[in-house]
N, C-alpha and C positions, 0 to 999 in steps of 0.2 A: 485326741480322736473324737471325743464327745463334742468339742467345739466345732470341728469340721462337719460333723453330721448335723449339728444344730444350724450351722450356717447354710448348709445345703438345703435343709428343710425350710428355712426362712426364705431363701431365694426362690425355691419352688412355690411356696405359698404366695409370695409377691407376684410371681409370673402368673399363677392361676387366678389370683384376684384381679389382676389387670386384664386378663383375657375375659373373665366373666363380665367386667364392667364394659369392655369394648363390645361384647356380644349384646349386652343390655341396650346400649345405645344404637347398635346396628339394628336390633329388633324394633326399637322405637322408630328409627328412621325408615325402616322397611315398611312398617305399618302405615306411617304417614304417606310414603310413596305409593303404596297400593291404593290407599284411599284417594290420593290425588289422580292417579291413573284412571280409576273407576269413574270419576266425575269427568264427563266429556265436554264440559263447558268451563272455561276459565277466563278471567280478566286480570291482567297484571299491569301495574304501572310501576316503572322503575327508571332510575337514573343509570344510564349505561356509560361507562368510561372506557374508551379505547386508547391505547398508546402504542407507539413504536419508538424507534430511536430518535425521531425528529420532532414529534408533536404528541399532544394529548388532546383528545376530543371528548366532549361530554354532551349527551343527548338525554332528553326525557322521552321515554317511549311508552306507548299504550299498546298492549298485546291482547287480542281476543281470539279465543278458540270456541267455536260453537258448531252447530249442525251445518252451517254454510262453509266451514273451513277456518283457516287461520288468517288474521289480518294484523298488521303492525302499522301504527300511526305515530309519526313524530309530533310531540307536543312542544318541544323546545330543542334547539334555539328557535326563536320566533321567525328568523329568516326562512327556515324551511318547515315551519309548523304546518300541519295538516297534510303533509306528504304521507301517503298510505302505500303499503305493500300488501298484496294478496298472495299467500303461499299456497301452492297446489300440492297434490299427492306426490309429485316427482321432486319435491323440495326445490322447486323453482319459484321465484318471486317476481311479481310484476308491480312496479311502482306506478301509482296513479296520482295525478294532481290536476285539478281543474279540467278533467276530461282527457288529459294526455296520459298514455300508458307506456311504460318502459320496462324491458326485461332486465333483472339484476343478476341472473345467473344462479349457481348452486348455493344451497344453504350451508353445506359443509365444505366451503372453499378453504384453500390453504391459509389465507388471511381472513379471519372471521370479521365480518362487517358489524358495526354497532346496530344497524337496522335489523340484522338477522339474529342478534344475540338472544332475544327472548324465545323465538322458535327453536333455536339450538338448545337453549336452557331446558325447554320442555322435552325436546328429543332426548337429551342426556338423562333427564329425570326418568323417562320411560325406559330407555334402552341401556343406560350405563350400568356397569358392574360395580357394586359397592366394594371398595377396597379396604376402607377403614372408617370407623365412626368413633367419636369421642365427645366429651363435654368440655366446654371452655367458657371462660369469662371474657367478655369484650365490652367495653364502654359501660361498665357497671351492670351488665345484664348477662344472664347465662344462656348458652346456646348448645344445641346438639349439632355437631358438624359431621359431615361425611364427605369422603372423596369418592367420586364415581369416575370410572375409566371407560373409555371407548376403545374398540379394537385398533383405531388409527393412532392411539397414544394420547389423544385429547383427554385431559382430566379436568373435572369440575369439582370444586369444593363448595358445598352448600351449607350455610348456617341457618338452622331453624331456631326460633325463640323457644327456650326450654319449657316455658309455662304454657304457651299457646300452640306450639308446634306449627308456627307460621314461618314461611321463608322470609329471611331478612337480608341476607347477603349471599353473593355467589362470585366465584372467580373461575374463569375458564382459562386454562393454560395448555400450551403445547410444549412438551419437554419441560424445561424449568422456567419458561417465560410466561408471565401472565399477559394474555392478549386482551381480555375483557373483564372489567369489574362491574358487577350488577348490584345496585343498592335498591332493594325492593321496597317501594312505598306503600303498595296496596296489592294484595293477592286474594282474589275471590275464586 
């Protein structure tokens, strides 16, 4: 009988300790997010990888958010470098290159485009519900990670470096399939 009570107590303490750690990481992540949202100017350079059943595409993207709005510029591959998109309040994007402007459609489309990955990243950071937060080791570095979910079922996992609390990686998935991987090279 004493062993059963002791086992129950140990299980309870383990669960409670796990919850407090999760809350600690969620608080750290929430604090970073609140600070990020309060700053209304950002510049992000990232390698965005998109894949489907047939192909994998990789782009280096430069995202800017400032008083003039959001812009996204392709830095690589070289063949389409310097193509820019301007995102407006309706989450519509217009591509421009050498004076030509094209409409690209909705930001939150069914198939997330690599060009729109960073505006969607920022949208989920601002609007996503934090489902879970934890600490993990990856590539010999420690990260605080969090899952953020949107009402449409889109989930983004974001890894922040534990020492600097700077975004390092993100994955955007719909259901159980990762649609976009983001390797953040610079976040200001």
